[in-house]
N, C-alpha and C positions, 0 to 999 in steps of 0.2 A: 502492498498500500504506501504511495506516492503522501509524503508530506507539505503540506503547504508553506510556503518560507513565511519565515516571523514575519516581515513587513508586507504581504502580500494580502492585499483587501481591506475590509474595516468588517465589524461586527453587525451591521445592518442589512437587510436584504440586498444580494447583488441583482440587480435588473438589468438583464443581459438582451444585448439589441435585440430586437424580433419578439419580446415575449407577447405574449398573447394576453396577457395581463385576465385570464380567466381565474377568478379568486375560490376558493375554497375555506366555508366558512366551519367543517368541524375537522379536527384530524381526531382521532381516537390512539390509544395506547396499548400494545398489548406485550408484555416481556415475563422473563421468571425471572426477575430482579427483587421480588416480596417488597415488604415495604419497613426494613428495621435500615437499611441503609439511605443513603442520597442520591442513590444512583436513578430514580424517577425523577424526583425533584430537579436533578442536572439535566434532566433532558426537557423538563417541562421550562427550565427556565431558558434555555436555549431557543428554544420555538417561539417563546415569547418577545424574547428580546428582540429576534428577526422578524415576525406578526404580530404583535399583540394585540390585533382584535381577533384572532381568530380563537374558536371555542376547540378546549380539547376533554377530550371523554376518555377516562379509562376504563377500558372494558377487563381486564384485571391485571395483575401482576402477580400471581400466586398459581403460575403455569408451573409446575415439577420442573427442576434446575434440568437442565437442557434435554428437557422431553419434547423434544420438536414434532412429533404426533398429535401429542395433547394441544401442546399448542394452533397448528396445523388444523386441526378439531374446531377448536373453539372460535378460529377466526372463521371459518367456513359458515360457523353456526349465527353467525353476526354480520356477517357481512352486507348480506342484503336489508337490514334491519333500520339501516341509515340512511339519510338520504345521498341523493345523486351524487353530490359535489364532495362527499366524503372521502378523506384520505385515513386508509386504516395503514399505522404505522408495526409494524411489529418487530419484537427482538428477542430471538431464543434464536443464541448461538456460541453454543460449542465449541467452533471455528474461527472462532473472531481473531483477526490478525493473519488467518494463513490465505490462501490464495484463492480461498472459495470469495464467487462473484458478492458484491452488493445490487440489490436492483429495484426499478421503482417499475408498475406496471398499471396503464391505463388502460381501464375496461370503456367498453363502447357507450355505458351509462353513466359513464362520467366519473365514479370512484377511481382512485388509484391507492394501491398496494405497494409498501418501500419494505424491506425488509432483506436478510443475505439469502440468497441462494442453494439453499439447504432441505429444502422441500417442505418449510415452514409455509411459503406460499402457493404450493403444490395441487392444494385440496381444493382453494377456490378457483384455481387456473384450470384444472381437470375438469371442472364442471361447465366450463363454458368457452366459445372458440376468437370471442369481439373482444382479444385485447392487445396489447401491443408493448414488449418489454424490454426497458434499455437498460444498460450495464450502469452504474452509476462511477463513469471514471472525469468526471469534471470535478477536478483540485479549487476551482473558484466556486464550487456550489457547499466545501466541508466548513469546519472549525479551519483556523488560521495553523492551528497545529493537532495532528488526527492522530492520538492513544492506539498504541497496536492492542489495544486488549477492551477498548470503550468506545467501538463504532457504533453505539447508538446514542450517545452525546454529539459527536465528533461527525459522525458522515450522516448517517439516516437522520436525525432530527434538525439539522440544518437543511437536509433537501425537500424533508416537510413541510420546513417553515417555507423554505424558498417556493413550492411548488402555491402553498395556501396562496401566497403573495400575488402568483400569476406569474411565475417563471415558465418560459416555455418547456413544454417537457422534454423537446426533442435537444434543450440542451446541456441534459444530464449524462450524456452520454451514448453510445451504439447503441443499435439494435442488439439484441441477444435473446438465445432460448434459452428461456430457465431450467433446473434439473426437476423433476418429477417423481417422485418419489414411488416405490412401490406397495407403500401400505394405503395410497389412498382404496385399492380396488383388492375386493377380494374375489378369489378363483374358485370357477368352477370343476372338481376332478371328478369323473366319474357317479356322476351325481351328486354329489355333495357341493356344500361349497364353504370353501374354506376362509377365512378370514383371522382376521387378532383384535387383542382391546388395544383402542387405542386412545383412551381418555375415562379416568376414574374421578366420577363427579361427589359435588361432597358431600353426597349421600351414600358414598361408597358403591356406587350403583359404575357396573363394569360395560363400555359404551363400545362398540363395536366397528369395524369398518364396513360390517353387513348392512345393506342398506332394506327399507322396504319394497324399493323396487325390484333391487336383485330378488328376493323371496314373491315378485310376481303380486304384489297386495297382503292385505293381510283379512281380507275378509273370510277364509276358513283359517284362521288360525291354529284348530287342534293338528291340522297335515302337517307341521312342519316340531319337529324338536331342535333343541340346541346343545352341545357339547363341548365342557371346557374338557382336553382329552388329558386321564388318568387323573382327575380331580372330580367332575362333575357331570351331570345330565339330565337335562330338563325336557320334559314333554310337551308338546304345544306350546304357542303364545296366547298371554292375557292378554286383554285388553287395556289392563289398571294394575296400578298394583296393588290397590287394595283386595282383588280379587283373588286372594291367596291368602293364607293365614300367616297372621304374625310369626317371623323367624323361619318361613318356610323359600326357598327359591320359586324368583317366579323369572320366565324371560318374555320380552314383552317389545314392541317397536316406542321407543320414547319421544318426546315432542322433536327432536331434530331427527326425525323419520331413519334415525338407527337403531338397530337391533341391539338390546339392552339386557344384562344378568343383572338380577336384583335380587336384597333380601326383605321382603316386607315387611317394614315398619326397621329395618337393621343393616347392614355393611356389609355387602357380598364381598368388598376386597379383605375387610377382615375376616371374613367367617370362610374362606376360599385362598387366602395369600396367593393372590395370583395378580400382575402388576399389566402394566403395557407392553406389548410385544408379545403378549400369553397368547398362544394360539386358540382359535375358537371355528370350532364346527355345526353348522347349520344343514340338516338332513330332513328330508324328507320323511313322514312315518311309517309311511308305507313297507318304505325298503329296511325298516331296521325292527328289532323286538324293543318296545318300548321300556324303558330303566327309569323309575320313581327318582324325583330329583329329592337330593340330600338337602335335609335342615340345615337352620345352624347351629 
């Protein structure tokens, strides 16, 4: 990563010639930085110094440390809930300071994604084709000095602020093809659907990369079973958590459209001791012997 000269530019917006002056009123932040340090506040300070009128919305800063799968899933679930001119800035970046690229992606709807090219943005991008990606290689849009270990503050935050202030998207660097992570899609093998856990929510629900669309809808929930190989099996999908007695395993399609494994009024993560990346299989029940789901 190149460093800007200590005399290069100022800390006010760099209004590059040819700017289209398209303004973005909201910047969201999603990170694994937590809230016990000043990392999030310093990013906000950089943004507000460059673009004081922008609104900053925190999605979460409690993504498990280095968990790109979880961060990518969370970004997918909130992206379209915001207005069309929103900039989504996401930083879960275990490879910070390495040769991994930094990205800005503009979608046809007007939303912009900013973050490292490590799969974090790939779930949103895999769902549509109407986007253009730029590699963030223009040092005039970074801070004057770029730390090797904090691109959230020194590279991504100023880029987001410049975009919010109307700097032309094409000014940030050349076009590129972002990395797409393999875990954004489950895989069919021999009539079964093989996926994995990609996020564990506040309640301990195990959210997978298997979607309602993958299962062809859930009008007939009893036709599917779900297995955590070597751990537990649930026969049939429920429509709500409360259909199952407290303490029992339940599988269902959650509000994000993803298959979840939960414990009614409990934590499946604690009961089953599994985490993100753990394998999950969905199978048509007609092809398998029914196995009673484990209780916690």
